[in-house]
N, C-alpha and C positions, 0 to 999 in steps of 0.2 A: 495573731492577735486581732487583726482586723475582723476576721470571721467571728471571734468571740464577742467583740464589741457590737457587731451587727446582730448576732444572735440575742444578746442581752437586750438590745434596743427593741427587737421584734417581740420578745417575751414581755417587755414592759408595755408596749403598745397593746398587746393582747389583754393584759390585766386591766389596762385603762378602759378598753372597749367593754370588757365584761362588767366592770364596775358601773358603767353608764347604762347597761341594759336594764330594762324594767320588766318585771314579770307581767304576763298578760292578765287581763281581768278574768275573773271566773265567768264562764259562759252562763247565761240565764237559763239555757236548756242543756244541762250536762248530758254527756253520752253515758249510756249504760249498756250492760251486756247480761244476757240470761242464757243458761245452759239447760240441756236435757241430757243427762240427769241433772237435777238442781244441784248447785254447789259443786259442779264437776271439778274445778281446779283444786278445791279443798279435799275432795275425795281422792283425787289423784296424788296429791302431796302426802296424804295419809296412807297410801298404798291400798286403798279400797277399790280402785278400778285399774285395769291394765290396758283397756282398749280406749279408742277415741270416744268422744261423746257422740250421741245420736245427732244432736243439732245445737246450734247456738244462734242468737240473734243480737245484733248491735243496733242501737237506736238512740235518738235524741229525746230527752224528756222535758217537753215544755210544761209550763204551769198554767193552770186555769186562770189564776190571778183576777178573779171577779168577772171574767169575760163569759159571754155565751159561746160555748164551744161548737157543738153540732148544730148546723143551721145558722151559725154565726161566723166565727173565724174559719171553721172548717165547713165549707159550703156543701150542701147536699148536691149530689150529682157531679161534683168536680173531682178531678184527680187530686189525691192527697199523698204526701210522702210518708205517712204513718209516723209522725213525730215531728222533730224540728231539725234544722240544719241539713246535714247530709241525709240522703234517703236511707231508710232502714234497710239493713242487709241481714239476710238469713242464710246460714250455711248448714247443709245436711251432709253428714259424714257416712251415711248409709242410705240405701233405698228406703223410701217411705211412701205412704199413701196419705194424701191430704183430703180428708173426707173420702170420696171414692176415686180420686185421681192420683196416679202414680207420678213420682218425681225422682230423678236420679240424684246421686250425691253431687254436690257442687255449691257454689255461692250464687245467691240470687238477690236482686234488689226487690224489695217488697213495697208495693203501692196499694192504695185503696181508693175505691169510689164509694163513699158512704151515702146511704139514704136513711131516712128515719127508721125503717123496718129491717134493712139488710145492708151488709157491706159486700162489695165485690173486691176480693183480694186478688192482686195481680203479682205473679212471680215472673220476674223479667231478668234476662241475661246481661243487661247493660249495667255493670257494677261501677262503684266509686263515683256516684252522682251526687251533686248538690241539689237538694230539693227534688222537684219533678220537672225542672226546666228543660232537660234534654230527653225526657221520656219518649221512647220509640215503640209503638205497638208491635212493630215487626219483630221485636226481641222478646215479646211475651212468650212464656213457656206454658203457664197455666193461669186460668182465671177460675175462681171458685166463689160462689155466693154463700154467705152465712148470715143467719138472722141476728139482729141485735136484741139485747135484753136490757131492762131497766135495772141498774145496780141499786142495792139497798142504801148505800152511802155514797156521798160525793167524793170522788178521788181528785185531789188537787193536781198531782203530777201524772202525766201520761205514763202508763205502766204496761210493760209486756213481760210475761213470764210463762214458763212451761209448768203446768200442773201434771205431774208424770207418775206413771207406774212403770213396770218393767218394759213392756213392748208398746205401750200407748201413752199418749199425752194429749192434753188440750193446750193449745197455744192461746193464752188469755190476753185480751186487750182491754184495759180499763182506763177510762177518763171521764171526768165529770160524773154524770149518772148513767153512763152507758157501759155495758159489758158485751164483749163479743168473744166467742169461743170456737176455735178451729180444731176439730179432732184430727190427730196424727197417729198413724200406726206404722210400726216397723214392717217393711215389706222385704222379704228375702230376695226376691228377684223382680226386676222390672221387665215386663214383656211388651 
């Protein structure tokens, strides 16, 4: 009987604790994810793919919010986490070439050093980082420079997505009036 009373008391305390919890606020820079092939989870649920995706990227989506982005809050020549909050992570499920550089399957933290005319993208093996506060150049796997373009329209929320075909894709970065495109190709073997 004593165990029953203690059990009921503990359950009652649990319900009281749950009733007092408040949901967290929505993040001003929500997390998003993009796959190659596009809409991979939906394709998989529909039975249209049997293998793993080629790649996926997880990133925070800050808003422009009337601010000057490049050369403003994102300083030219400084390391940037490519989004907001946690550093952006990209995972490759097969061997790929980024431009002319090969990279093995795995999860990488993706950083950027932007300038007005080009971005240096950095693929780093130190995962699960908040921002770029613990960035370590010794853990860099690849650095690749890609040119910037002026985008026709202003993009309010930082956006990353794969523009893909069967064995190639462009990893597109859009924010404000800037567009950057990294060509990616499936590579059968890394040598």
